[in-house]
N, CA, C and O atoms as a GROMACS GRO file, in nm:
protein
  280
    1MET      N    1  10.129  11.138  10.592
    1MET     CA    2  10.111  11.279  10.620
    1MET      C    3  10.130  11.361  10.494
    1MET      O    4  10.219  11.446  10.488
    2ALA      N    5  10.048  11.337  10.394
    2ALA     CA    6  10.065  11.402  10.267
    2ALA      C    7   9.983  11.529  10.252
    2ALA      O    8  10.026  11.620  10.180
    3GLU      N    9   9.870  11.539  10.316
    3GLU     CA   10   9.779  11.651  10.295
    3GLU      C   11   9.773  11.742  10.416
    3GLU      O   12   9.779  11.697  10.530
    4GLN      N   13   9.760  11.871  10.390
    4GLN     CA   14   9.738  11.968  10.497
    4GLN      C   15   9.603  11.937  10.562
    4GLN      O   16   9.505  11.915  10.491
    5GLY      N   17   9.598  11.935  10.693
    5GLY     CA   18   9.475  11.904  10.765
    5GLY      C   19   9.451  11.756  10.785
    5GLY      O   20   9.346  11.718  10.838
    6SER      N   21   9.545  11.673  10.744
    6SER     CA   22   9.529  11.530  10.762
    6SER      C   23   9.542  11.492  10.910
    6SER      O   24   9.586  11.573  10.992
    7THR      N   25   9.503  11.371  10.942
    7THR     CA   26   9.511  11.324  11.080
    7THR      C   27   9.654  11.330  11.131
    7THR      O   28   9.678  11.365  11.247
    8GLY      N   29   9.750  11.297  11.045
    8GLY     CA   30   9.890  11.303  11.085
    8GLY      C   31   9.933  11.442  11.124
    8GLY      O   32  10.009  11.460  11.219
    9ASN      N   33   9.886  11.542  11.050
    9ASN     CA   34   9.922  11.680  11.082
    9ASN      C   35   9.856  11.726  11.211
    9ASN      O   36   9.914  11.803  11.287
   10VAL      N   37   9.734  11.680  11.236
   10VAL     CA   38   9.666  11.715  11.360
   10VAL      C   39   9.742  11.656  11.479
   10VAL      O   40   9.762  11.723  11.580
   11ILE      N   41   9.785  11.532  11.466
   11ILE     CA   42   9.863  11.467  11.573
   11ILE      C   43   9.996  11.542  11.592
   11ILE      O   44  10.039  11.564  11.706
   12ALA      N   45  10.060  11.580  11.482
   12ALA     CA   46  10.187  11.653  11.491
   12ALA      C   47  10.167  11.789  11.558
   12ALA      O   48  10.250  11.830  11.639
   13ALA      N   49  10.058  11.857  11.526
   13ALA     CA   50  10.030  11.987  11.589
   13ALA      C   51  10.006  11.970  11.738
   13ALA      O   52  10.052  12.051  11.818
   14LEU      N   53   9.933  11.866  11.776
   14LEU     CA   54   9.910  11.840  11.919
   14LEU      C   55  10.041  11.808  11.991
   14LEU      O   56  10.062  11.850  12.104
   15ALA      N   57  10.128  11.734  11.925
   15ALA     CA   58  10.258  11.703  11.985
   15ALA      C   59  10.340  11.831  12.004
   15ALA      O   60  10.407  11.848  12.106
   16SER      N   61  10.334  11.920  11.906
   16SER     CA   62  10.407  12.047  11.916
   16SER      C   63  10.347  12.137  12.023
   16SER      O   64  10.416  12.225  12.076
   17PHE      N   65  10.220  12.118  12.054
   17PHE     CA   66  10.158  12.194  12.162
   17PHE      C   67  10.227  12.165  12.294
   17PHE      O   68  10.246  12.255  12.376
   18PHE      N   69  10.265  12.040  12.315
   18PHE     CA   70  10.328  12.001  12.441
   18PHE      C   71  10.479  12.028  12.442
   18PHE      O   72  10.534  12.073  12.542
   19ILE      N   73  10.545  12.000  12.330
   19ILE     CA   74  10.690  12.024  12.320
   19ILE      C   75  10.717  12.085  12.182
   19ILE      O   76  10.694  12.019  12.081
   20PRO      N   77  10.766  12.209  12.176
   20PRO     CA   78  10.794  12.270  12.046
   20PRO      C   79  10.893  12.186  11.966
   20PRO      O   80  10.998  12.146  12.017
   21GLY      N   81  10.859  12.158  11.842
   21GLY     CA   82  10.946  12.080  11.755
   21GLY      C   83  10.913  11.932  11.751
   21GLY      O   84  10.958  11.862  11.661
   22LEU      N   85  10.834  11.883  11.846
   22LEU     CA   86  10.800  11.741  11.849
   22LEU      C   87  10.715  11.703  11.728
   22LEU      O   88  10.730  11.594  11.674
   23GLY      N   89  10.627  11.790  11.687
   23GLY     CA   90  10.545  11.763  11.568
   23GLY      C   91  10.629  11.752  11.442
   23GLY      O   92  10.604  11.666  11.358
   24GLN      N   93  10.727  11.840  11.429
   24GLN     CA   94  10.817  11.833  11.315
   24GLN      C   95  10.899  11.704  11.319
   24GLN      O   96  10.927  11.645  11.215
   25LEU      N   97  10.936  11.661  11.438
   25LEU     CA   98  11.010  11.536  11.453
   25LEU      C   99  10.924  11.418  11.409
   25LEU      O  100  10.973  11.328  11.341
   26ILE      N  101  10.798  11.417  11.446
   26ILE     CA  102  10.706  11.312  11.405
   26ILE      C  103  10.691  11.310  11.253
   26ILE      O  104  10.678  11.203  11.193
   27GLN      N  105  10.694  11.427  11.191
   27GLN     CA  106  10.680  11.437  11.046
   27GLN      C  107  10.810  11.403  10.973
   27GLN      O  108  10.812  11.398  10.850
   28GLY      N  109  10.917  11.379  11.047
   28GLY     CA  110  11.044  11.341  10.986
   28GLY      C  111  11.131  11.459  10.947
   28GLY      O  112  11.227  11.441  10.872
   29ARG      N  113  11.102  11.576  10.995
   29ARG     CA  114  11.180  11.696  10.964
   29ARG      C  115  11.274  11.724  11.081
   29ARG      O  116  11.246  11.809  11.166
   30MET      N  117  11.385  11.652  11.083
   30MET     CA  118  11.477  11.655  11.197
   30MET      C  119  11.540  11.791  11.220
   30MET      O  120  11.548  11.838  11.333
   31ILE      N  121  11.586  11.856  11.114
   31ILE     CA  122  11.656  11.984  11.128
   31ILE      C  123  11.559  12.090  11.181
   31ILE      O  124  11.592  12.164  11.274
   32LYS      N  125  11.441  12.098  11.120
   32LYS     CA  126  11.343  12.198  11.165
   32LYS      C  127  11.300  12.170  11.308
   32LYS      O  128  11.278  12.263  11.386
   33ALA      N  129  11.287  12.042  11.345
   33ALA     CA  130  11.250  12.006  11.482
   33ALA      C  131  11.356  12.056  11.580
   33ALA      O  132  11.322  12.113  11.684
   34GLY      N  133  11.482  12.035  11.547
   34GLY     CA  134  11.590  12.082  11.634
   34GLY      C  135  11.593  12.232  11.646
   34GLY      O  136  11.614  12.286  11.755
   35ILE      N  137  11.571  12.301  11.534
   35ILE     CA  138  11.570  12.447  11.536
   35ILE      C  139  11.457  12.498  11.625
   35ILE      O  140  11.478  12.586  11.708
   36MET      N  141  11.337  12.444  11.606
   36MET     CA  142  11.221  12.488  11.686
   36MET      C  143  11.245  12.463  11.835
   36MET      O  144  11.218  12.551  11.917
   37PHE      N  145  11.295  12.345  11.868
   37PHE     CA  146  11.315  12.309  12.009
   37PHE      C  147  11.419  12.398  12.074
   37PHE      O  148  11.396  12.452  12.183
   38VAL      N  149  11.533  12.414  12.009
   38VAL     CA  150  11.642  12.495  12.067
   38VAL      C  151  11.603  12.642  12.071
   38VAL      O  152  11.625  12.709  12.172
   39LEU      N  153  11.544  12.693  11.963
   39LEU     CA  154  11.507  12.834  11.958
   39LEU      C  155  11.401  12.866  12.064
   39LEU      O  156  11.410  12.969  12.131
   40ALA      N  157  11.303  12.780  12.079
   40ALA     CA  158  11.200  12.802  12.182
   40ALA      C  159  11.262  12.801  12.321
   40ALA      O  160  11.230  12.886  12.404
   41GLY      N  161  11.351  12.706  12.346
   41GLY     CA  162  11.416  12.699  12.476
   41GLY      C  163  11.500  12.820  12.507
   41GLY      O  164  11.496  12.873  12.618
   42VAL      N  165  11.577  12.866  12.408
   42VAL     CA  166  11.663  12.983  12.428
   42VAL      C  167  11.578  13.108  12.453
   42VAL      O  168  11.607  13.186  12.544
   43ILE      N  169  11.474  13.126  12.372
   43ILE     CA  170  11.391  13.245  12.390
   43ILE      C  171  11.313  13.239  12.521
   43ILE      O  172  11.295  13.342  12.586
   44TRP      N  173  11.266  13.121  12.560
   44TRP     CA  174  11.199  13.107  12.690
   44TRP      C  175  11.294  13.150  12.801
   44TRP      O  176  11.255  13.221  12.894
   45PHE      N  177  11.421  13.106  12.791
   45PHE     CA  178  11.519  13.136  12.895
   45PHE      C  179  11.555  13.284  12.898
   45PHE      O  180  11.559  13.346  13.004
   46ILE      N  181  11.580  13.341  12.780
   46ILE     CA  182  11.622  13.481  12.772
   46ILE      C  183  11.511  13.576  12.816
   46ILE      O  184  11.537  13.675  12.886
   47SER      N  185  11.388  13.548  12.775
   47SER     CA  186  11.278  13.640  12.803
   47SER      C  187  11.202  13.605  12.930
   47SER      O  188  11.096  13.661  12.957
   48PHE      N  189  11.255  13.512  13.007
   48PHE     CA  190  11.193  13.471  13.133
   48PHE      C  191  11.050  13.420  13.112
   48PHE      O  192  10.962  13.446  13.194
   49GLY      N  193  11.028  13.348  13.003
   49GLY     CA  194  10.900  13.282  12.979
   49GLY      C  195  10.793  13.365  12.914
   49GLY      O  196  10.677  13.323  12.911
   50THR      N  197  10.827  13.480  12.860
   50THR     CA  198  10.723  13.562  12.800
   50THR      C  199  10.717  13.552  12.648
   50THR      O  200  10.608  13.541  12.593
   51MET      N  201  10.828  13.554  12.580
   51MET     CA  202  10.829  13.554  12.433
   51MET      C  203  10.846  13.414  12.373
   51MET      O  204  10.840  13.399  12.251
   52GLY      N  205  10.865  13.315  12.454
   52GLY     CA  206  10.877  13.178  12.404
   52GLY      C  207  10.751  13.129  12.335
   52GLY      O  208  10.756  13.038  12.253
   53TRP      N  209  10.637  13.191  12.370
   53TRP     CA  210  10.511  13.152  12.307
   53TRP      C  211  10.511  13.177  12.158
   53TRP      O  212  10.441  13.107  12.084
   54VAL      N  213  10.587  13.274  12.111
   54VAL     CA  214  10.592  13.304  11.969
   54VAL      C  215  10.645  13.183  11.892
   54VAL      O  216  10.583  13.139  11.795
   55ILE      N  217  10.756  13.129  11.934
   55ILE     CA  218  10.813  13.011  11.868
   55ILE      C  219  10.726  12.889  11.891
   55ILE      O  220  10.708  12.807  11.802
   56HIS      N  221  10.672  12.878  12.011
   56HIS     CA  222  10.585  12.765  12.044
   56HIS      C  223  10.464  12.761  11.950
   56HIS      O  224  10.431  12.656  11.896
   57LEU      N  225  10.398  12.875  11.932
   57LEU     CA  226  10.284  12.882  11.841
   57LEU      C  227  10.325  12.860  11.696
   57LEU      O  228  10.252  12.796  11.620
   58TRP      N  229  10.440  12.912  11.658
   58TRP     CA  230  10.491  12.891  11.523
   58TRP      C  231  10.512  12.742  11.498
   58TRP      O  232  10.480  12.692  11.390
   59SER      N  233  10.563  12.672  11.596
   59SER     CA  234  10.585  12.528  11.584
   59SER      C  235  10.453  12.453  11.564
   59SER      O  236  10.446  12.362  11.482
   60ILE      N  237  10.351  12.490  11.638
   60ILE     CA  238  10.220  12.425  11.627
   60ILE      C  239  10.159  12.450  11.489
   60ILE      O  240  10.113  12.357  11.423
   61ILE      N  241  10.160  12.576  11.445
   61ILE     CA  242  10.102  12.611  11.316
   61ILE      C  243  10.179  12.547  11.201
   61ILE      O  244  10.119  12.498  11.105
   62ASP      N  245  10.311  12.546  11.211
   62ASP     CA  246  10.394  12.485  11.108
   62ASP      C  247  10.365  12.336  11.095
   62ASP      O  248  10.358  12.284  10.983
   63ALA      N  249  10.350  12.267  11.206
   63ALA     CA  250  10.319  12.124  11.201
   63ALA      C  251  10.181  12.099  11.141
   63ALA      O  252  10.163  12.002  11.067
   64ALA      N  253  10.084  12.184  11.173
   64ALA     CA  254   9.948  12.166  11.122
   64ALA      C  255   9.938  12.195  10.973
   64ALA      O  256   9.857  12.132  10.904
   65ARG      N  257  10.017  12.288  10.923
   65ARG     CA  258  10.006  12.329  10.782
   65ARG      C  259  10.104  12.259  10.689
   65ARG      O  260  10.106  12.287  10.570
   66TYR      N  261  10.184  12.168  10.741
   66TYR     CA  262  10.287  12.100  10.661
   66TYR      C  263  10.226  12.017  10.549
   66TYR      O  264  10.128  11.946  10.570
   67ARG      N  265  10.285  12.027  10.432
   67ARG     CA  266  10.250  11.942  10.318
   67ARG      C  267  10.376  11.871  10.272
   67ARG      O  268  10.477  11.935  10.242
   68ALA      N  269  10.370  11.741  10.267
   68ALA     CA  270  10.487  11.662  10.225
   68ALA      C  271  10.519  11.694  10.078
   68ALA      O  272  10.430  11.710   9.995
   69GLY      N  273  10.647  11.704  10.050
   69GLY     CA  274  10.692  11.726   9.914
   69GLY      C  275  10.709  11.871   9.874
   69GLY      O  276  10.748  11.899   9.761
   70GLU      N  277  10.680  11.964   9.963
   70GLU     CA  278  10.698  12.105   9.930
   70GLU      C  279  10.824  12.160   9.988
   70GLU      O  280  10.854  12.278   9.970
   0.00000   0.00000   0.00000
């Protein structure tokens, strides 16, 4: 998963579509995966399911645009 737009990043973005942070976990970014998962869950709970999409979308875009080594 070295290049932006690589197959690995596409798979990671799809994984994050289903569970926020799962794509980051696949990419080996454990701390960011935990932050995305917990933050999305907390915001989903607090806002009754309305603002959780912000973190969810951020997780998908972050997984898709990730470049190893940066």
